[in-house]
C-alpha positions, 0 to 999 in steps of 0.5 A: 813198578818197584825198580823204576821207583828206586831209579827214580830216587836215585835220580833225585839224589843225584840232583840233589848232591849237584844242587850242593856241589854247585852251591858249595862253588859260589864264593865273593870277592871281599872289599880290597882284593881281588880272587884267582882261583886254580884249577888243578894247580894251574891258575886260570881266572882273575875275578875283580868283584862280586860273586864268583863260580869254581868246581868244588872238590877240583879248583879252589882261590887264591886272595889277594889284598889290594892293600900293602903287604909288609913282611918284616925281614930282620927285627932285633927283638925277633932273635938275638942270637949272634952268627958269624960273618966269613971273617969269623966276626960276630954279627948279630941277627938282623944286622951287619958289620960296618967298614972302619974308617977314621973320625974327629972327636974333639981333638983326636981321630979315632978308628970309626969300626968296625962295630955292630948295627942292628936294623929293622929291614921291612919289605912292602909290596901291593901285588901286582895289578895285571891280570899276568903277572897276578897269575905268575905269583900263584906259581912263583910264590906261596899264597898270599895267607902264608905271610911266614913262607912269603917272608922266608922267600926274601928273608936272607936276600934282602938281608943280605943285600943291606949287609954288603951296602952297609960292610962298605960305608962306616957308621959314621957314613950311615948315620950321617946318610940315612936317607942314602943308605937305605936308597943304596939297600933299595938299589941293590934289592933291584938289582940283586939276586930278586931282580929277577923274582920281583920282575916276573911277578911284577910287585911294586916294592920298597924295602924300609929301612930303620936302625935300631941301635949301634954297639959303639967302641969303648974308644970311641967314648973315651975320646969325647972330651968332659964339653961334649959330655955337659952337651949331651947332660944339658940336651937329655931334656929334649929326649922325650919329646924327639921320642913322640916325634920318631914314634909317629914318625915310624907308625905314619910309615907303618913300622909300629912294630918298628917302635915296639922294638926300640921301645925299650931304650927310648924315650924314659931308657934314653933319658935316664941314659943321658944324666950318666957322663960318657966316662961313667958308661964307658967303664967296665970290661966290655969291648963295647956298649949299646946304645939306642940311636938317639944316643948315638946321633946326640953323642955325635951332633957336633959333626953328624949331618942332619 
C-alpha cells in the first residue's frame, strides 16, 4: 500500500513538472516582429503573429523586427585614430583619401587633393519577408539582438567599398556630385564582396553616406582671393538657418546619430569660423586645416554644383 502511494506521488510530480515545462514553452509574437523557432541549432519555423510553443530547454527563438535596422559602419566620433593605407599615407578611421586633380580657384589652378575625407556610413536594411530567406539569416548572420556582431559582419566590407570609390575621385568631384558618389558606393556594395551574403539572406538594403569633414590643404586656401574671402564672411549669417535645415534633413533620413557627430562643427562653430578670413585660418604650421562640410561648400561655392 505504501509503495502504491509513493508511485502515485512520483507520477503526480512528473505531471506537475511536465505541465510547468509545457507552460514555459509558450511565447507570443510582439508587434512589428516575427519569430523564428530553432530546434537543436536548426531553424525550422517562422511565426508571424499570435502565440507559439517550443519544447522548452531544447529549442529557442530569435525575434526579427519588421522595422528598418540601421548599422553605423563608420562614424568619426567613434574613433579618430589614424591608420595607414598601402602607400603609407594617413587615413582617418571612417574615411578615405581622394585622388589628386586640378581645380580653378579665382585665377589660379591648384591641385585638388589628395585629401582626407571623413564620412558617416550607415547600412540600413529590412529582414526579408520570405520564409526561406529569413531562415537563411539565422544560419548566416548573428542574432538580430547583437547589433555589434551584425555591424562587424558588414563593417570592413562596406568601408572598403567606400574607400575604393572615393580614392578614384577628387574631393571637388565628390562635393559637386554627392548623390552620384553615394550611388556609386551603393552599387559597389551590391557588386562587391558582400554580394553573395546579401543574395543568400535576401536583405532589402541601402547604404547611406554623410560627409562629415574634409581636411583641406593650405595651398587651396591660399589660392582663394580676398574677394572670395569677403563673400564668405558676408554669407556667414546664413549658416545657422542652413544648419537647422540640414539637421531636419538628416533626422528625416534616420541619421540623428550622424547629426550628433557633426554638431560640434555647426552651426554656431561654423558661423564663428566664417567670421575669420581665410588668410587667418591658413596661418600655422600644419599642412591641412579641418573644415566641416558646409564650410567647404561655401568655400568653393563659385564652382561646385548644387
